[in-house]
N, C-alpha and C positions, 0 to 999 in steps of 0.2 A: 517214503513211508516205511515205518518199521513194522516188522511182523510181530504178532503177539507172542511168538515163540522165541524171539531174540531180544530180551530186555537189554537196555543199555546201562552199563555201569561206568561211572566216571571214576577212574582210578585216582586215589589220593596218595598212593605210595607205589613204589616200583615192585611190589610183591602182591601176592594174593593168598588168602587162606581158604581152606575148604568152607569155613563158616561164612566167608564173604559171599560165596555163591549161594549158600543156603539162605542167608539173610536177604539176599536180593531175589529170592524165589526163582532162581535159575534151575536148581536141581536139589534133590534130596542129598543127604550127606554121602551116601555110597556112590551115587552117580557123580557128584561133584569131585570126589576123590579120583574116580576113574578118568574124568575129563582132564583134571590137572596133571595126573600121572601120564596120560597120553601126550599132553603138551610137553612134559619134561622128557619123555622118551624121544620126541621129535626134535628136541634141542631148543625149543622155543622158551621153555622155563627151566629153572634149576631148582630141584627140591632140596630144602635144607631143614633140618630139625632145629627147633628153638624151644627148649624145654619139652613140654608134652605136646606141643603144637608143631605142625609142619607148615613151613612157608614155601611158596612157589615164587621164586625170584625171577624177574625178567632181566637176564644178564646184559642184553644190549641196551636196554633202557638205563640200567645202572651205569653202564659205561658212558652213555651220553651225559648222564648227570654228574659223573665224577671226573671225567677227562676234559682236557682242553681242546682236543680235536673230536671230530664226529665221524671218524673212519671206523668201519667194522665190516666184517665179512657177511655177505647175504646168507639167508637160510639155505637156499637152494641155488645151485648154479645150473643155468639152462642152456 
């Protein structure tokens, strides 16, 4: 069962925009920006400017989509 606080988004592309979180009613614009920047700081996403908009790209997903192999480094080594 999903919590009311964690709406599910089905990604249609290997990146996310601040507006995507706002349109999905996950967060207001400023909070969405903070969330995505925190994920970029943690190395999960990579922030890229595209015109006036910022895209937050998932580099490991991009690698899976564009490479012949599926090998990549884990986020954390334990």
